[in-house]
C-alpha positions, 0 to 999 in steps of 0.5 A, a space after each residue: 499500500 506504501 509503495 502505491 502511494 508513494 509511486 502516485 505521490 512521484 508520478 507527476 515528477 517523473 512524468 514532468 517534462 525535463 524543461 518543467 521549471 528553471 534553467 536546468 543545472 549542469 556541472 560545468 567544471 565537470 564538463 570543462 574537464 572532460 573537453 580538456 581530457 578529450 584534447 589531450 586523447 585527440 592530441 590537440 591543444 586545449 581550445 581554453 583552460 578549465 577556468 576559462 571554460 568554466 567562466 564562459 559556460 556561466 555566462 552562457 547560463 546567464 544569458 540562457 537565464 534571460 530567455 529561458 522562461 520566454 522560450 516554449 516548453 517544447 523548444 526547451 524540451 527539444 534542445 534538452 533532448 537533444 544535447 543529452 542525446 549527442 552527449 554534449 549538453 552545455 549551456 552554450 549548446 542550450 542556448 545556441 539551440 534555442 536561439 536557432 530553433 526561436 529564428 527559425 520559427 519566427 522566420 516567414 517561410 519562403 514561397 516556392 511558387 509551387 502552391 
């Protein structure tokens, strides 16, 4: 009986869309350290230090937080799920995805002449 109660109590949280609420929390330090490791594995010079990467991601998080609430839930969910699927979820990726999707949505469709 207790299990059923807890299942029903947790069900709204389990079924809530990923973008329900505020900007997702991303461990930017771990993300930036992983980028550095990837650069070492590929034997290429890192684009930036971990500290620079963390600073840049925090700046992108601030910019993302200004447009997050005004973006539609389907767009936020799309960008989050795409980032997870590609394994490249960062604030920069989320910000770029939302901006590009919003731009595509607001651009009027060109007429092809074949109506």
